[in-house]
C-alpha positions in Angstrom: 146.5 -32.6 58.6 148.8 -34.9 56.6 150.9 -31.9 55.5 151.3 -30.7 59.1 152.4 -34.2 60.2 155.0 -34.2 57.4 156.2 -30.8 58.3 156.6 -31.9 61.9 158.8 -34.8 60.8 160.9 -32.5 58.5 161.4 -29.8 61.1 162.3 -32.5 63.8 164.8 -34.1 61.5 166.4 -30.7 60.6 166.9 -30.1 64.3 168.4 -33.6 64.7 165.8 -34.6 67.2 164.7 -38.3 67.4 161.2 -39.5 67.8 162.2 -40.9 71.1 163.3 -37.5 72.3 160.1 -35.8 71.1 158.0 -38.5 72.8 160.0 -38.2 76.0 159.5 -34.4 76.1 155.8 -34.8 75.4 155.3 -37.5 78.0 154.1 -40.2 75.5 155.5 -43.3 74.0 157.6 -43.3 70.9 154.8 -45.3 69.1 152.3 -42.6 70.1 154.6 -39.9 68.7 155.2 -41.9 65.5 151.4 -42.1 65.0 151.3 -38.2 65.1 154.0 -38.0 62.4 152.2 -40.7 60.3 148.9 -38.9 60.5 147.2 -41.7 62.5 146.3 -39.2 65.2 144.5 -35.9 64.6 146.6 -33.0 65.8 144.8 -30.9 68.3 145.8 -27.6 69.9 147.4 -29.3 72.9 149.6 -31.6 70.7 150.5 -28.7 68.3 151.4 -26.5 71.2 153.6 -29.1 72.8 155.4 -30.0 69.6 155.9 -26.3 68.7 157.4 -25.6 72.2 159.8 -28.5 71.9 160.9 -27.5 68.4 161.0 -23.9 69.5 158.9 -22.6 66.6 155.5 -21.0 66.2 152.6 -23.4 65.6 151.9 -21.6 62.4 155.3 -22.6 61.0 154.2 -26.2 61.0 151.2 -25.6 58.7 152.6 -22.7 56.6 153.4 -24.9 53.6 149.8 -26.2 53.2 147.5 -24.4 50.8 144.8 -24.8 53.5 146.9 -23.1 56.2 148.2 -19.6 55.8 151.1 -18.3 57.9 148.7 -16.5 60.2 145.7 -18.9 59.8 146.5 -20.9 62.9 147.2 -17.9 65.1 144.0 -16.2 64.0 141.9 -19.3 64.8 143.8 -19.8 68.1 143.0 -16.2 69.1 139.4 -16.6 68.0 139.1 -19.7 70.2 140.7 -17.9 73.2 138.3 -15.0 72.8 135.3 -17.4 72.5 136.4 -19.2 75.7 136.8 -15.9 77.6 133.4 -14.6 76.4 131.8 -17.8 77.6 133.6 -18.0 80.9 135.4 -21.2 79.9 138.6 -21.7 81.9 141.8 -21.4 79.9 144.8 -23.3 81.1 147.7 -20.9 81.9 149.9 -22.4 79.3 147.4 -21.4 76.6 146.5 -18.0 77.8 
């Protein structure tokens, strides 16, 4: 996930967004956001989705540089997870459906 965190920082800087702005939009402290970019926090689906929305990019664009993440890798896993949740009657928040 270190590559993903580095990509988040790079994309954020390219858009001239500050850590403070990102943190505010996510509803967290600047320190908590800094921990995401410094790989001190594991990036889960909720965090990835929030960051992607703020940066106005697809979640797969964050990990596309990593040799472990293909361009469609995240989206495929995301869809697999949604299908699993549907098949097992697990409620899916509207923002993820």
